[in-house]
N, C-alpha and C positions, 0 to 999 in steps of 0.2 A: 905691434898693430895689421903690416905686413900680414907672418901667420896668422892669425881670425883675420883678417876679411876679407880677405887674396886665397896666402896658399891653399889652407888650411880644409876652404870650400872648389879650390878645385881638382888641391891632389881623391876629397875621396870622393868627388864625384869621376871623377877620372880613372877609380878606382872600379870605382859601378858604374860604367860609362855604357857599356856588354848588355844589364841587365835591367837597365832602366827604362820600365815600361813607362811610368808616372810621368807626372808635372815637376820642374826642381825648378826652385823657389831659392834665387838669392834675394841677399836685404842686402843691397846699398845706400844713397840718404843724396839728396840736391848737395852737397858740400861736395861732389864730382867736380861742379859746375866750377867750383874756386881750382882746379888740378888742371893746369895751362896744358899737360901732354897725359902720355903713355909709354914708358921708358922704362920696359919689364927687367934688361940689362942694368939699369941706377938703378933703379925702387926693391931688386926681389935682393941685390946686393948686400945693395945700404941697411952698416950694422951700427953704425954711429948714433951719436944722442943729441936728439934736437932739445930747444925747450920748448915752453907753454904755447908759445905762439905757433913755432914752428913742426909741433903738435895737431894743431890743428891744420896746416897746411899738404905732413905729408897723412891725412886722414883720409880727406878729399881726393889724394891719388889713390887711398884704398881703394873706394869709395866710384870711383872709375873704373880701378882696374875686377870688382867687384862687374858695374853692371856689360863691359869689354869682356872676357867669359861670360858670364850668359848670353847673351846678343849674341857671340864668337856658337856660344854651347848649343845653341837655339838651329843654327847650319849647320851644325856638328849631327846634329837631333834630327835633323828633318826627316819628313816622311810613317808612316805611322810607328807608334809607340811612343817614344819619350815627347819629351816639347821642355821648356826652357822660358825664365817669365825672371823679369827683376823687378826691385821696389824701393818705396820710396817715402817707409812709412810714418813719420814725422818727427816731429819731437818727440822726443818720447824723454822723460824725468822714471829711471831706470838707474840709476847711481856712478853710471859712465862719465867720467870726471872727474870723482870725488874728493881726490885728493889735491885737488884747488885750492884756497882755501877760503875759500866764498865760498865752496859747492854746500853746503850746511843749510845754508838758512837761505841760498837761493832754490835747490830742493822744495825745502818747508813754506816756499813762499812760494812757490807755480803750485803744488801741492794743495796748499790754499788758494788759490784761484780756479783749481780744476782746469791746470793746465801739463800737458803732459803726459796726459793718460798714455798705459802699455797698452794696454788694453786696447785700445785707437789702434793704433799699428798693432798690438796681432790679427784685429780684423782683418786690416788687406791678406796681410801674409795667409793668415784660414779662404779668404776669396778666391787668391790668385793658386793654392795650393789646388782650390776645385769647381771654380768656373771656371769649366774647358771652351767658354767665346770670349776669355779676354787670349788674340794672338801669342803663342810662341814666339819668340824675341822681343815681344814689351817691355818696358818699363813704365810701368805704374803707378801714379798717386794714390796715396792713402784716403785725397780729397776726391770716394766717390767710384777709385779706380781711374784716374785719368789720364789714359795715354802720358808719356813724358818725352821725348825728345832725348838721346844717348847726348851730352853732350860733347858739342861740336868736335875734342880738340878726342876723341876717343871714337869718332862713326867712321864707318869704313870693313868690309871683308881686311884689307890688307893692316888695317891696323888693328886689327882684331885677331888676326889671326899673329905677328907679334909676340904679342906676352903671351900663347895660348905654346909655341914653339918654344919658348925662351925657358919656360914653365919646364917643361915635358921635355927638354934637357939638360937642367937644372935638378931638377930631380927625379 
């Protein structure tokens, strides 16, 4: 989960950072609000197993790290050229969690009720990639690109610098 939600985007973006001339869009989640803190040394080194319940907490941590990454990247790209934003694409029925015992029934029910259409989440990502009026460093909602505050546990330049430095050291 950490590799997909944080490390892969961090590594790809960092490898291309000198060539970035457009906008980097990071997909986060409001699940980040449930993460009590960002501790890159702990979270990047975690290799243990976790239960289904713990996976939700870990998911929130990785999405908080994604927000912290995006906002830190925006500072690093400040000036002409590149910019960075992130978003909460909302609840989308994409098959994530399909290993859960009730997932098939839940997905069928949600689709029947027209809840969680992935095209809605894709819409905010596309808008963020193309709408220059949305400020670099912002965190935006799927609901009309309304600005969201970074969760309190991830706010501030120093809090956002530490995971970047730890990730660079690790990789």
